[in-house]
C-alpha positions, 0 to 999 in steps of 0.5 A: 731471843729476848734479853731479860734483866735481873735473872737470878740463878740460885744454888744450894750448898750443903755447908759453909766455906770461905774458900768456896766463896772466894773461888767462885767469886774470883771465877765469876767476877775476877775484877769484883768490887770489894765490900766496904768493911762496914758492910756488916758487923759482928754479932758479939762485938763492935770490933770492925773487920780489916778485910773482906776475907776476915768478914767472910771467915767470921760468918762462915765460922759462926754457927746459926747466923743469917748473913747475905753478901753481894759483889758487883763488877763494873768493868769487863762484865757483859752479862752484868753478873752480880755474885751473891752468897746467903749464909743461912742460920742452919749453917748452909749456903745459897749461892746466886748469880744475877745476870742480864741475858736470856733464859738459855744463858741463865740455864747455862749459868745455873748448871755451871754453878750447880756443877761447881758446887756439886749440887742438884738443887737450884732455881731460876727466878726473875727480878727477886731471889727465891724466898726461903727461911734457911738452907733446909727450906731452900732444899725442900722447895727447889730440889 
């Protein structure tokens, strides 16, 4: 079996949830590197964030914003998973796992992520994430 770098598994989630983001982040990357608190900024203020949770809460609770987050884990991560969350401007979320592995392993991760998100909409791409305008566009393209 051929090892492939940067296989991207993306799954649609019909909503936004801080709890779901952190639940899956802790599951897939239990020793993740926290984001820098200046990773992004508020849309309506120059006030900074005091924690990763506050940052995620802000974008989950703000309507019609488009914001993407990526986390890495540099230890105990044999599949080199990175975890991504794209909060779309139509208040949906596309979760992603980027791995180094085989097609079979990518299908396992994709199906696991679909099950955990109770979604049947997902796609595997190579090197670059799938292109889409918002949650509805992702859903229509990859259903």
